Backbone and ligand atoms as CSV (ligand in chain L), in Angstrom:
chain,resi,resn,atom,element,x,y,z
A,1,MET,N,N,119.445,102.255,90.375
A,1,MET,CA,C,118.584,102.626,89.266
A,1,MET,C,C,118.329,104.119,89.242
A,2,SER,N,N,118.435,104.737,88.050
A,2,SER,CA,C,118.290,106.208,87.955
A,2,SER,C,C,116.882,106.624,88.252
A,3,ILE,N,N,116.694,107.637,89.095
A,3,ILE,CA,C,115.363,108.215,89.273
A,3,ILE,C,C,115.300,109.629,88.697
A,4,GLU,N,N,116.280,109.921,87.888
A,4,GLU,CA,C,116.371,111.251,87.333
A,4,GLU,C,C,115.860,111.329,85.873
A,5,PHE,N,N,115.453,110.244,85.301
A,5,PHE,CA,C,115.073,110.283,83.907
A,5,PHE,C,C,113.701,110.963,83.747
A,6,ASP,N,N,113.756,112.001,82.883
A,6,ASP,CA,C,112.581,112.905,82.750
A,6,ASP,C,C,111.609,112.354,81.629
A,7,GLN,N,N,110.468,111.965,82.018
A,7,GLN,CA,C,109.466,111.425,80.985
A,7,GLN,C,C,108.346,112.418,80.793
A,8,SER,N,N,108.514,113.645,81.210
A,8,SER,CA,C,107.373,114.620,81.118
A,8,SER,C,C,106.835,114.788,79.748
A,9,ALA,N,N,107.651,114.524,78.743
A,9,ALA,CA,C,107.218,114.702,77.320
A,9,ALA,C,C,106.102,113.746,77.009
A,10,ILE,N,N,105.916,112.604,77.706
A,10,ILE,CA,C,104.943,111.641,77.411
A,10,ILE,C,C,103.857,111.517,78.464
A,11,VAL,N,N,103.754,112.590,79.343
A,11,VAL,CA,C,102.747,112.583,80.385
A,11,VAL,C,C,101.716,113.646,80.058
A,12,PRO,N,N,100.532,113.273,79.577
A,12,PRO,CA,C,99.496,114.253,79.238
A,12,PRO,C,C,99.061,115.020,80.436
A,13,SER,N,N,98.365,116.147,80.245
A,13,SER,CA,C,97.971,117.042,81.432
A,13,SER,C,C,96.887,116.437,82.260
A,14,ASN,N,N,96.147,115.436,81.698
A,14,ASN,CA,C,95.139,114.790,82.536
A,14,ASN,C,C,95.672,113.603,83.292
A,15,TYR,N,N,96.993,113.333,83.328
A,15,TYR,CA,C,97.601,112.349,84.147
A,15,TYR,C,C,98.115,112.997,85.432
A,16,HIS,N,N,97.853,112.321,86.558
A,16,HIS,CA,C,98.207,112.900,87.854
A,16,HIS,C,C,99.131,111.846,88.610
A,17,PRO,N,N,100.201,112.281,89.153
A,17,PRO,CA,C,101.127,111.261,89.853
A,17,PRO,C,C,100.373,110.572,90.973
A,18,MET,N,N,100.524,109.283,91.009
A,18,MET,CA,C,99.924,108.470,92.097
A,18,MET,C,C,101.030,107.800,92.971
A,19,ILE,N,N,101.890,107.022,92.261
A,19,ILE,CA,C,102.940,106.262,93.050
A,19,ILE,C,C,104.237,106.505,92.301
A,20,SER,N,N,105.213,107.083,92.966
A,20,SER,CA,C,106.488,107.426,92.322
A,20,SER,C,C,107.324,106.200,92.066
A,21,GLU,N,N,108.239,106.317,91.189
A,21,GLU,CA,C,109.179,105.230,90.864
A,21,GLU,C,C,109.939,104.811,92.130
A,22,LYS,N,N,110.291,105.774,92.936
A,22,LYS,CA,C,111.106,105.477,94.162
A,22,LYS,C,C,110.224,104.640,95.135
A,23,LYS,N,N,108.930,105.028,95.304
A,23,LYS,CA,C,108.048,104.304,96.203
A,23,LYS,C,C,107.835,102.919,95.664
A,24,ILE,N,N,107.696,102.739,94.371
A,24,ILE,CA,C,107.516,101.416,93.799
A,24,ILE,C,C,108.683,100.527,94.147
A,25,GLN,N,N,109.866,101.039,93.941
A,25,GLN,CA,C,111.094,100.207,94.149
A,25,GLN,C,C,111.286,99.897,95.606
A,26,GLU,N,N,110.904,100.854,96.533
A,26,GLU,CA,C,111.014,100.570,97.945
A,26,GLU,C,C,110.072,99.438,98.377
A,27,ARG,N,N,108.888,99.541,97.839
A,27,ARG,CA,C,107.893,98.486,98.145
A,27,ARG,C,C,108.274,97.154,97.564
A,28,LEU,N,N,108.879,97.108,96.370
A,28,LEU,CA,C,109.291,95.898,95.750
A,28,LEU,C,C,110.411,95.235,96.582
A,29,GLU,N,N,111.207,96.040,97.167
A,29,GLU,CA,C,112.274,95.484,98.022
A,29,GLU,C,C,111.660,94.754,99.194
A,30,GLU,N,N,110.601,95.322,99.783
A,30,GLU,CA,C,109.871,94.644,100.882
A,30,GLU,C,C,109.221,93.385,100.442
A,31,LEU,N,N,108.513,93.450,99.318
A,31,LEU,CA,C,107.885,92.214,98.796
A,31,LEU,C,C,108.874,91.168,98.454
A,32,GLY,N,N,110.039,91.527,97.883
A,32,GLY,CA,C,111.082,90.604,97.535
A,32,GLY,C,C,111.606,89.877,98.808
A,33,ALA,N,N,111.734,90.647,99.892
A,33,ALA,CA,C,112.233,90.039,101.142
A,33,ALA,C,C,111.194,89.091,101.658
A,34,GLU,N,N,109.879,89.383,101.531
A,34,GLU,CA,C,108.828,88.432,102.015
A,34,GLU,C,C,108.835,87.146,101.192
A,35,ILE,N,N,108.963,87.321,99.914
A,35,ILE,CA,C,108.931,86.143,99.028
A,35,ILE,C,C,110.190,85.336,99.273
A,36,THR,N,N,111.343,85.923,99.454
A,36,THR,CA,C,112.555,85.227,99.757
A,36,THR,C,C,112.352,84.385,101.017
A,37,ALA,N,N,111.798,84.997,102.091
A,37,ALA,CA,C,111.623,84.308,103.363
A,37,ALA,C,C,110.601,83.123,103.183
A,38,ASP,N,N,109.556,83.355,102.438
A,38,ASP,CA,C,108.522,82.320,102.283
A,38,ASP,C,C,108.932,81.179,101.343
A,39,PHE,N,N,109.852,81.465,100.405
A,39,PHE,CA,C,110.116,80.447,99.375
A,39,PHE,C,C,111.615,80.028,99.387
A,40,LYS,N,N,112.359,80.316,100.438
A,40,LYS,CA,C,113.791,79.993,100.440
A,40,LYS,C,C,113.978,78.559,100.124
A,41,ASP,N,N,114.800,78.243,99.171
A,41,ASP,CA,C,115.191,76.932,98.721
A,41,ASP,C,C,113.987,76.067,98.201
A,42,LYS,N,N,112.876,76.688,97.860
A,42,LYS,CA,C,111.733,76.006,97.341
A,42,LYS,C,C,111.649,76.146,95.859
A,43,ARG,N,N,112.476,76.977,95.233
A,43,ARG,CA,C,112.506,77.190,93.802
A,43,ARG,C,C,111.172,77.412,93.143
A,44,PRO,N,N,110.443,78.469,93.527
A,44,PRO,CA,C,109.113,78.710,92.975
A,44,PRO,C,C,109.202,79.081,91.526
A,45,ILE,N,N,108.043,78.932,90.796
A,45,ILE,CA,C,107.941,79.425,89.485
A,45,ILE,C,C,107.032,80.648,89.529
A,46,LEU,N,N,107.606,81.813,89.121
A,46,LEU,CA,C,106.824,83.021,89.098
A,46,LEU,C,C,106.217,83.117,87.691
A,47,ILE,N,N,104.902,83.308,87.693
A,47,ILE,CA,C,104.220,83.395,86.327
A,47,ILE,C,C,103.760,84.786,86.111
A,48,GLY,N,N,104.373,85.457,85.238
A,48,GLY,CA,C,103.945,86.895,84.920
A,48,GLY,C,C,102.755,86.895,84.042
A,49,VAL,N,N,101.806,87.704,84.276
A,49,VAL,CA,C,100.621,87.779,83.460
A,49,VAL,C,C,100.769,89.001,82.467
A,50,LEU,N,N,100.872,88.629,81.227
A,50,LEU,CA,C,101.026,89.650,80.157
A,50,LEU,C,C,99.737,90.224,79.774
A,51,ASN,N,N,99.758,91.486,79.323
A,51,ASN,CA,C,100.935,92.218,79.070
A,51,ASN,C,C,101.350,93.027,80.319
A,52,GLY,N,N,100.363,93.469,81.117
A,52,GLY,CA,C,100.652,94.461,82.144
A,52,GLY,C,C,101.693,94.089,83.192
A,53,GLY,N,N,101.843,92.764,83.456
A,53,GLY,CA,C,102.693,92.351,84.549
A,53,GLY,C,C,104.212,92.305,84.285
A,54,PHE,N,N,104.599,92.624,83.023
A,54,PHE,CA,C,105.997,92.350,82.667
A,54,PHE,C,C,107.058,93.167,83.408
A,55,ILE,N,N,106.713,94.456,83.626
A,55,ILE,CA,C,107.755,95.308,84.340
A,55,ILE,C,C,107.789,94.922,85.808
A,56,PHE,N,N,106.648,94.709,86.400
A,56,PHE,CA,C,106.561,94.341,87.840
A,56,PHE,C,C,107.420,93.021,88.053
A,57,LEU,N,N,107.135,92.025,87.191
A,57,LEU,CA,C,107.878,90.738,87.322
A,57,LEU,C,C,109.385,90.920,87.158
A,58,ALA,N,N,109.724,91.743,86.114
A,58,ALA,CA,C,111.191,91.982,85.879
A,58,ALA,C,C,111.867,92.626,87.068
A,59,ASP,N,N,111.173,93.574,87.668
A,59,ASP,CA,C,111.836,94.246,88.833
A,59,ASP,C,C,111.774,93.381,90.072
A,60,LEU,N,N,110.578,92.772,90.302
A,60,LEU,CA,C,110.415,91.935,91.535
A,60,LEU,C,C,111.458,90.820,91.656
A,61,ILE,N,N,111.708,90.143,90.513
A,61,ILE,CA,C,112.605,88.994,90.676
A,61,ILE,C,C,114.032,89.468,91.087
A,62,ARG,N,N,114.363,90.703,90.796
A,62,ARG,CA,C,115.696,91.170,91.163
A,62,ARG,C,C,115.784,91.609,92.666
A,63,TYR,N,N,114.668,91.576,93.349
A,63,TYR,CA,C,114.687,91.751,94.844
A,63,TYR,C,C,114.493,90.430,95.590
A,64,ILE,N,N,114.528,89.352,94.846
A,64,ILE,CA,C,114.352,88.036,95.498
A,64,ILE,C,C,115.730,87.370,95.613
A,65,ASN,N,N,116.059,86.950,96.813
A,65,ASN,CA,C,117.352,86.345,97.179
A,65,ASN,C,C,117.334,84.892,97.340
A,66,THR,N,N,116.622,84.169,96.429
A,66,THR,CA,C,116.691,82.679,96.395
A,66,THR,C,C,116.435,82.363,94.942
A,67,ASP,N,N,116.630,81.087,94.547
A,67,ASP,CA,C,116.456,80.790,93.147
A,67,ASP,C,C,114.975,80.724,92.770
A,68,VAL,N,N,114.659,81.332,91.671
A,68,VAL,CA,C,113.284,81.268,91.157
A,68,VAL,C,C,113.354,80.941,89.702
A,69,GLU,N,N,112.272,80.290,89.221
A,69,GLU,CA,C,112.048,80.136,87.774
A,69,GLU,C,C,110.991,81.091,87.326
A,70,MET,N,N,110.877,81.304,86.079
A,70,MET,CA,C,109.799,82.209,85.649
A,70,MET,C,C,109.215,81.768,84.298
A,71,ASP,N,N,107.976,82.155,84.130
A,71,ASP,CA,C,107.282,81.876,82.863
A,71,ASP,C,C,106.237,82.996,82.673
A,72,PHE,N,N,105.632,82.988,81.561
A,72,PHE,CA,C,104.590,84.027,81.286
A,72,PHE,C,C,103.339,83.331,80.772
A,73,ILE,N,N,102.201,83.951,81.025
A,73,ILE,CA,C,100.958,83.511,80.480
A,73,ILE,C,C,100.319,84.842,79.953
A,74,ARG,N,N,99.565,84.691,78.886
A,74,ARG,CA,C,98.876,85.917,78.409
A,74,ARG,C,C,97.403,85.639,78.320
A,75,ILE,N,N,96.597,86.474,78.976
A,75,ILE,CA,C,95.203,86.328,78.877
A,75,ILE,C,C,94.618,87.598,78.298
A,76,SER,N,N,93.433,87.498,77.718
A,76,SER,CA,C,92.872,88.709,77.128
A,76,SER,C,C,92.459,89.683,78.261
A,77,SER,N,N,92.725,90.942,78.002
A,77,SER,CA,C,92.339,91.944,79.008
A,77,SER,C,C,91.179,92.725,78.448
A,78,TYR,N,N,91.089,94.004,78.750
A,78,TYR,CA,C,89.857,94.739,78.458
A,78,TYR,C,C,89.755,95.130,77.004
A,79,GLY,N,N,90.823,94.966,76.197
A,79,GLY,CA,C,90.787,95.575,74.876
A,79,GLY,C,C,90.882,97.059,75.080
A,80,ASN,N,N,90.049,97.837,74.485
A,80,ASN,CA,C,90.136,99.314,74.687
A,80,ASN,C,C,89.142,99.858,75.622
A,81,ALA,N,N,88.261,99.027,76.187
A,81,ALA,CA,C,87.322,99.498,77.191
A,81,ALA,C,C,87.977,99.454,78.575
A,82,ARG,N,N,87.396,100.094,79.535
A,82,ARG,CA,C,88.014,100.180,80.839
A,82,ARG,C,C,87.269,99.380,81.902
A,83,GLU,N,N,86.352,98.535,81.495
A,83,GLU,CA,C,85.598,97.711,82.403
A,83,GLU,C,C,85.826,96.286,81.963
A,84,SER,N,N,85.950,95.396,82.999
A,84,SER,CA,C,86.144,93.983,82.714
A,84,SER,C,C,84.858,93.393,82.161
A,85,SER,N,N,84.960,92.613,81.113
A,85,SER,CA,C,83.746,91.981,80.535
A,85,SER,C,C,83.514,90.640,81.239
A,86,GLY,N,N,84.553,90.103,81.877
A,86,GLY,CA,C,84.415,88.809,82.551
A,86,GLY,C,C,84.675,87.643,81.567
A,87,HIS,N,N,84.746,87.923,80.235
A,87,HIS,CA,C,85.027,86.878,79.307
A,87,HIS,C,C,86.536,86.873,79.055
A,88,ILE,N,N,87.201,85.874,79.547
A,88,ILE,CA,C,88.601,85.829,79.481
A,88,ILE,C,C,89.145,84.643,78.641
A,89,LYS,N,N,90.089,84.977,77.798
A,89,LYS,CA,C,90.633,83.906,76.956
A,89,LYS,C,C,92.057,83.807,77.170
A,90,ILE,N,N,92.679,82.606,76.953
A,90,ILE,CA,C,94.134,82.456,77.043
A,90,ILE,C,C,94.729,82.779,75.669
A,91,LEU,N,N,95.558,83.757,75.566
A,91,LEU,CA,C,96.185,84.138,74.305
A,91,LEU,C,C,97.589,83.479,74.198
A,92,LYS,N,N,98.221,83.247,75.270
A,92,LYS,CA,C,99.506,82.496,75.273
A,92,LYS,C,C,99.495,81.596,76.502
A,93,PRO,N,N,99.523,80.282,76.277
A,93,PRO,CA,C,99.454,79.334,77.410
A,93,PRO,C,C,100.818,79.241,78.102
A,94,LEU,N,N,100.756,78.630,79.290
A,94,LEU,CA,C,101.994,78.432,80.001
A,94,LEU,C,C,102.934,77.501,79.244
A,95,SER,N,N,104.244,77.640,79.428
A,95,SER,CA,C,105.191,76.665,78.905
A,95,SER,C,C,105.658,75.729,79.993
A,96,ALA,N,N,105.786,76.272,81.193
A,96,ALA,CA,C,106.345,75.426,82.345
A,96,ALA,C,C,105.353,74.344,82.756
A,97,ASP,N,N,105.940,73.269,83.271
A,97,ASP,CA,C,105.159,72.195,83.908
A,97,ASP,C,C,105.105,72.536,85.394
A,98,ILE,N,N,103.901,72.914,85.922
A,98,ILE,CA,C,103.808,73.404,87.300
A,98,ILE,C,C,103.308,72.325,88.249
A,99,LYS,N,N,103.070,71.120,87.744
A,99,LYS,CA,C,102.557,70.053,88.624
A,99,LYS,C,C,103.521,69.834,89.763
A,100,GLY,N,N,103.008,69.888,90.980
A,100,GLY,CA,C,103.856,69.618,92.214
A,100,GLY,C,C,104.778,70.742,92.527
A,101,ARG,N,N,104.690,71.881,91.823
A,101,ARG,CA,C,105.672,72.974,92.060
A,101,ARG,C,C,104.968,74.190,92.760
A,102,PRO,N,N,105.742,74.892,93.540
A,102,PRO,CA,C,105.174,76.182,94.109
A,102,PRO,C,C,105.102,77.269,93.017
A,103,VAL,N,N,103.953,77.906,92.945
A,103,VAL,CA,C,103.769,78.867,91.880
A,103,VAL,C,C,103.318,80.239,92.516
A,104,ILE,N,N,103.849,81.306,91.991
A,104,ILE,CA,C,103.424,82.695,92.370
A,104,ILE,C,C,102.983,83.340,91.100
A,105,VAL,N,N,101.722,83.725,90.983
A,105,VAL,CA,C,101.175,84.448,89.881
A,105,VAL,C,C,101.512,85.904,90.055
A,106,VAL,N,N,102.066,86.630,89.081
A,106,VAL,CA,C,102.491,88.009,89.221
A,106,VAL,C,C,101.640,88.882,88.310
A,107,GLU,N,N,100.697,89.657,88.943
A,107,GLU,CA,C,99.764,90.476,88.129
A,107,GLU,C,C,100.092,91.922,88.342
A,108,ASP,N,N,99.721,92.753,87.344
A,108,ASP,CA,C,99.913,94.185,87.542
A,108,ASP,C,C,98.891,94.771,88.468
A,109,ILE,N,N,97.617,94.343,88.290
A,109,ILE,CA,C,96.522,95.013,89.077
A,109,ILE,C,C,95.359,94.074,89.219
A,110,VAL,N,N,94.750,94.051,90.399
A,110,VAL,CA,C,93.537,93.256,90.584
A,110,VAL,C,C,92.411,94.308,90.741
A,111,ASP,N,N,91.489,94.298,89.760
A,111,ASP,CA,C,90.398,95.276,89.692
A,111,ASP,C,C,89.136,94.510,90.076
A,112,SER,N,N,88.394,93.943,89.059
A,112,SER,CA,C,87.225,93.157,89.406
A,112,SER,C,C,87.622,91.842,90.004
A,113,GLY,N,N,88.868,91.413,89.835
A,113,GLY,CA,C,89.282,90.130,90.395
A,113,GLY,C,C,89.000,88.966,89.420
A,114,LEU,N,N,88.268,89.206,88.347
A,114,LEU,CA,C,87.826,88.125,87.451
A,114,LEU,C,C,89.041,87.454,86.760
A,115,SER,N,N,90.057,88.200,86.452
A,115,SER,CA,C,91.203,87.622,85.787
A,115,SER,C,C,91.927,86.648,86.785
A,116,ILE,N,N,92.133,87.064,88.039
A,116,ILE,CA,C,92.842,86.123,88.907
A,116,ILE,C,C,91.948,84.962,89.284
A,117,GLN,N,N,90.628,85.188,89.302
A,117,GLN,CA,C,89.788,84.047,89.552
A,117,GLN,C,C,89.876,82.999,88.467
A,118,PHE,N,N,89.880,83.485,87.234
A,118,PHE,CA,C,90.032,82.672,86.081
A,118,PHE,C,C,91.444,81.899,86.206
A,119,LEU,N,N,92.492,82.640,86.531
A,119,LEU,CA,C,93.807,82.024,86.619
A,119,LEU,C,C,93.916,81.017,87.763
A,120,GLN,N,N,93.198,81.317,88.833
A,120,GLN,CA,C,93.237,80.311,89.973
A,120,GLN,C,C,92.551,79.057,89.536
A,121,ASN,N,N,91.422,79.137,88.895
A,121,ASN,CA,C,90.730,77.898,88.430
A,121,ASN,C,C,91.584,77.128,87.437
A,122,MET,N,N,92.140,77.888,86.463
A,122,MET,CA,C,92.883,77.252,85.384
A,122,MET,C,C,94.138,76.638,85.892
A,123,LEU,N,N,94.895,77.327,86.739
A,123,LEU,CA,C,96.224,76.854,87.210
A,123,LEU,C,C,96.101,75.758,88.232
A,124,SER,N,N,95.039,75.819,89.089
A,124,SER,CA,C,94.917,74.790,90.121
A,124,SER,C,C,94.618,73.438,89.478
A,125,ALA,N,N,94.081,73.450,88.278
A,125,ALA,CA,C,93.815,72.206,87.564
A,125,ALA,C,C,95.122,71.427,87.252
A,126,PHE,N,N,96.224,72.164,87.174
A,126,PHE,CA,C,97.542,71.513,86.911
A,126,PHE,C,C,98.220,71.063,88.185
A,127,SER,N,N,97.592,71.142,89.355
A,127,SER,CA,C,98.020,70.636,90.642
A,127,SER,C,C,99.428,71.177,91.033
A,128,PRO,N,N,99.593,72.411,91.114
A,128,PRO,CA,C,100.765,73.000,91.783
A,128,PRO,C,C,100.802,72.642,93.216
A,129,SER,N,N,101.986,72.612,93.870
A,129,SER,CA,C,102.029,72.343,95.294
A,129,SER,C,C,101.508,73.478,96.133
A,130,GLU,N,N,101.693,74.731,95.580
A,130,GLU,CA,C,101.233,75.916,96.222
A,130,GLU,C,C,100.849,76.879,95.131
A,131,LEU,N,N,99.825,77.697,95.341
A,131,LEU,CA,C,99.413,78.698,94.340
A,131,LEU,C,C,99.223,80.004,95.047
A,132,LYS,N,N,100.096,80.952,94.876
A,132,LYS,CA,C,100.016,82.269,95.545
A,132,LYS,C,C,99.829,83.346,94.478
A,133,PHE,N,N,99.384,84.487,94.972
A,133,PHE,CA,C,99.126,85.582,94.068
A,133,PHE,C,C,99.810,86.870,94.541
A,134,ALA,N,N,100.566,87.444,93.647
A,134,ALA,CA,C,101.245,88.756,93.926
A,134,ALA,C,C,100.659,89.761,92.938
A,135,THR,N,N,100.296,90.924,93.423
A,135,THR,CA,C,99.812,91.958,92.549
A,135,THR,C,C,100.463,93.324,92.972
A,136,LEU,N,N,100.836,94.047,92.033
A,136,LEU,CA,C,101.410,95.382,92.370
A,136,LEU,C,C,100.345,96.281,92.958
A,137,LEU,N,N,99.141,96.254,92.312
A,137,LEU,CA,C,98.072,97.201,92.753
A,137,LEU,C,C,96.804,96.372,93.013
A,138,HIS,N,N,95.981,96.852,93.875
A,138,HIS,CA,C,94.700,96.253,94.186
A,138,HIS,C,C,93.698,97.365,94.425
A,139,LYS,N,N,92.548,97.240,93.715
A,139,LYS,CA,C,91.416,98.146,93.961
A,139,LYS,C,C,90.417,97.393,94.822
A,140,PRO,N,N,90.485,97.463,96.115
A,140,PRO,CA,C,89.626,96.605,96.953
A,140,PRO,C,C,88.119,96.890,96.787
A,141,SER,N,N,87.782,98.166,96.423
A,141,SER,CA,C,86.405,98.538,96.264
A,141,SER,C,C,85.785,97.925,95.038
A,142,LYS,N,N,86.576,97.468,94.081
A,142,LYS,CA,C,86.038,96.917,92.869
A,142,LYS,C,C,86.094,95.359,92.850
A,143,ASN,N,N,86.861,94.821,93.745
A,143,ASN,CA,C,87.124,93.362,93.681
A,143,ASN,C,C,85.817,92.569,94.037
A,144,LYS,N,N,85.340,91.765,93.084
A,144,LYS,CA,C,84.150,90.986,93.289
A,144,LYS,C,C,84.372,89.563,93.808
A,145,THR,N,N,85.682,89.226,94.013
A,145,THR,CA,C,85.968,87.871,94.358
A,145,THR,C,C,86.534,87.840,95.820
A,146,ASN,N,N,86.664,86.626,96.416
A,146,ASN,CA,C,87.293,86.539,97.708
A,146,ASN,C,C,88.611,85.828,97.652
A,147,ILE,N,N,89.273,85.876,96.508
A,147,ILE,CA,C,90.573,85.192,96.376
A,147,ILE,C,C,91.578,85.918,97.262
A,148,LYS,N,N,92.380,85.094,97.969
A,148,LYS,CA,C,93.392,85.728,98.862
A,148,LYS,C,C,94.554,86.190,98.038
A,149,LEU,N,N,94.903,87.497,98.267
A,149,LEU,CA,C,96.111,88.057,97.589
A,149,LEU,C,C,97.211,87.945,98.614
A,150,ASP,N,N,98.309,87.223,98.245
A,150,ASP,CA,C,99.360,87.002,99.233
A,150,ASP,C,C,100.381,88.121,99.304
A,151,TYR,N,N,100.562,88.747,98.194
A,151,TYR,CA,C,101.576,89.926,98.183
A,151,TYR,C,C,100.984,91.032,97.396
A,152,VAL,N,N,100.686,92.164,98.115
A,152,VAL,CA,C,100.083,93.258,97.483
A,152,VAL,C,C,100.985,94.528,97.587
A,153,GLY,N,N,101.314,95.159,96.452
A,153,GLY,CA,C,102.254,96.288,96.540
A,153,GLY,C,C,101.483,97.464,97.155
A,154,PHE,N,N,100.350,97.869,96.564
A,154,PHE,CA,C,99.667,99.081,97.018
A,154,PHE,C,C,98.157,98.875,96.819
A,155,GLU,N,N,97.378,99.193,97.841
A,155,GLU,CA,C,95.902,99.204,97.696
A,155,GLU,C,C,95.591,100.662,97.205
A,156,ILE,N,N,94.804,100.770,96.122
A,156,ILE,CA,C,94.445,102.066,95.606
A,156,ILE,C,C,92.976,102.302,95.487
A,157,GLU,N,N,92.545,103.496,95.374
A,157,GLU,CA,C,91.123,103.766,95.133
A,157,GLU,C,C,90.781,103.476,93.697
A,158,ASP,N,N,89.446,103.556,93.458
A,158,ASP,CA,C,88.966,103.179,92.127
A,158,ASP,C,C,89.173,104.347,91.118
A,159,LYS,N,N,90.455,104.286,90.559
A,159,LYS,CA,C,90.796,105.237,89.531
A,159,LYS,C,C,91.501,104.411,88.424
A,160,TYR,N,N,91.399,104.868,87.211
A,160,TYR,CA,C,92.096,104.239,86.119
A,160,TYR,C,C,93.520,104.654,86.154
A,161,VAL,N,N,94.451,103.693,86.319
A,161,VAL,CA,C,95.870,103.981,86.448
A,161,VAL,C,C,96.692,103.525,85.315
A,162,VAL,N,N,97.751,104.205,85.018
A,162,VAL,CA,C,98.650,103.887,83.935
A,162,VAL,C,C,100.087,103.997,84.326
A,163,GLY,N,N,100.954,103.369,83.529
A,163,GLY,CA,C,102.385,103.434,83.770
A,163,GLY,C,C,102.876,102.212,84.413
A,164,TYR,N,N,104.183,101.977,84.398
A,164,TYR,CA,C,104.843,100.869,85.032
A,164,TYR,C,C,104.180,99.500,84.585
A,165,GLY,N,N,103.967,99.435,83.246
A,165,GLY,CA,C,103.396,98.204,82.707
A,165,GLY,C,C,101.898,98.369,82.339
A,166,LEU,N,N,101.231,99.257,83.063
A,166,LEU,CA,C,99.770,99.443,82.779
A,166,LEU,C,C,99.518,100.395,81.632
A,167,ASP,N,N,98.534,100.068,80.823
A,167,ASP,CA,C,98.434,100.814,79.562
A,167,ASP,C,C,97.234,101.769,79.597
A,168,ASP,N,N,97.315,102.740,78.667
A,168,ASP,CA,C,96.169,103.577,78.327
A,168,ASP,C,C,95.972,103.342,76.861
A,169,GLU,N,N,95.074,102.503,76.439
A,169,GLU,CA,C,94.864,102.138,75.046
A,169,GLU,C,C,96.216,101.755,74.383
A,170,GLN,N,N,96.860,100.849,75.069
A,170,GLN,CA,C,98.111,100.199,74.626
A,170,GLN,C,C,99.404,101.028,74.719
A,171,VAL,N,N,99.287,102.309,75.038
A,171,VAL,CA,C,100.508,103.050,75.257
A,171,VAL,C,C,100.682,103.442,76.721
A,172,LYS,N,N,101.851,104.066,77.022
A,172,LYS,CA,C,102.206,104.534,78.343
A,172,LYS,C,C,102.709,103.495,79.311
A,173,ARG,N,N,102.850,102.203,78.845
A,173,ARG,CA,C,103.404,101.207,79.739
A,173,ARG,C,C,104.797,101.552,80.177
A,174,ASN,N,N,105.512,102.317,79.374
A,174,ASN,CA,C,106.901,102.597,79.659
A,174,ASN,C,C,107.098,103.784,80.682
A,175,LEU,N,N,106.010,104.376,81.200
A,175,LEU,CA,C,106.180,105.354,82.268
A,175,LEU,C,C,106.761,104.698,83.467
A,176,ARG,N,N,107.727,105.289,84.124
A,176,ARG,CA,C,108.432,104.680,85.228
A,176,ARG,C,C,107.684,104.792,86.581
A,177,SER,N,N,106.735,105.783,86.661
A,177,SER,CA,C,105.914,105.963,87.817
A,177,SER,C,C,104.428,105.609,87.456
A,178,ILE,N,N,103.586,105.534,88.418
A,178,ILE,CA,C,102.163,105.247,88.150
A,178,ILE,C,C,101.320,106.537,88.311
A,179,TYR,N,N,100.455,106.755,87.370
A,179,TYR,CA,C,99.614,107.955,87.327
A,179,TYR,C,C,98.168,107.545,87.287
A,180,TYR,N,N,97.221,108.389,87.736
A,180,TYR,CA,C,95.810,108.168,87.483
A,180,TYR,C,C,95.322,109.148,86.485
A,181,ILE,N,N,94.320,108.798,85.751
A,181,ILE,CA,C,93.746,109.658,84.734
A,181,ILE,C,C,92.528,110.359,85.318
A,182,ALA,N,N,92.462,111.650,85.113
A,182,ALA,CA,C,91.251,112.378,85.572
A,182,ALA,C,C,91.058,113.620,84.712
L,1,IMP,P1,P,90.325,92.413,86.549
L,1,IMP,O1,O,90.023,91.069,85.867
L,1,IMP,O2,O,89.090,93.326,86.499
L,1,IMP,O3,O,90.823,92.215,87.953
L,1,IMP,O4,O,91.366,93.209,85.785
L,1,IMP,C1,C,92.555,92.666,85.392
L,1,IMP,C2,C,93.225,93.433,84.256
L,1,IMP,O5,O,92.544,94.567,83.785
L,1,IMP,C3,C,94.557,93.883,84.686
L,1,IMP,O6,O,95.497,92.826,84.676
L,1,IMP,C4,C,94.835,95.018,83.818
L,1,IMP,O7,O,95.415,94.563,82.540
L,1,IMP,C5,C,93.471,95.633,83.474
L,1,IMP,N1,N,93.205,96.740,84.326
L,1,IMP,C6,C,92.362,96.824,85.385
L,1,IMP,N2,N,92.341,98.092,85.957
L,1,IMP,C7,C,93.230,98.786,85.229
L,1,IMP,C8,C,93.716,100.197,85.359
L,1,IMP,O8,O,93.309,100.963,86.241
L,1,IMP,N3,N,94.628,100.527,84.461
L,1,IMP,C9,C,95.129,99.739,83.488
L,1,IMP,N4,N,94.740,98.407,83.347
L,1,IMP,C10,C,93.790,97.988,84.233
């Protein structure tokens, strides 16, 4: 994968580098190896949480060395505000039948934790054989829940972050590295 592509034209001056593209890819290789070892021959279903989780899921599955299925779910996120309201709606339901199947939910970021708490309640009602959570980023100081995160890319401090799937009022998801806004 090229790490030479220059995106400075779409990086405003109040964006500051936090995690480089190279660091993200290196960490994904480690997470992929862990998932491969934990799910070898179990054919898990990876559920990407839209919109933010799409790039993480797309890259992560390419570091997994066993067969996986995938699906997407879309839940409402913050809209244009930067704080979770806690009122979450399903905007696109699952298509896959997860009953009796191992499932890994793939999130971009766990902030208040309310989204994954909602997903845990909702998905466990379908009786998967296992329900695990992968998140690229985690803000431990903001997490109000005690849900176990099984695969965490990076723990970060409480800053608003963008890029690599994460948006700033719907744009900047295409940035290859992660930046914080200050
Ligand atoms: P939570 O329910 O508060 O854990 O937040 C979950 C969702 O809020 C994430 O899946 C993101 O879509 C969004 N979010 C939380 N923090 C950030 C951030 O720093 N940048 C961009 N999106 C965020």
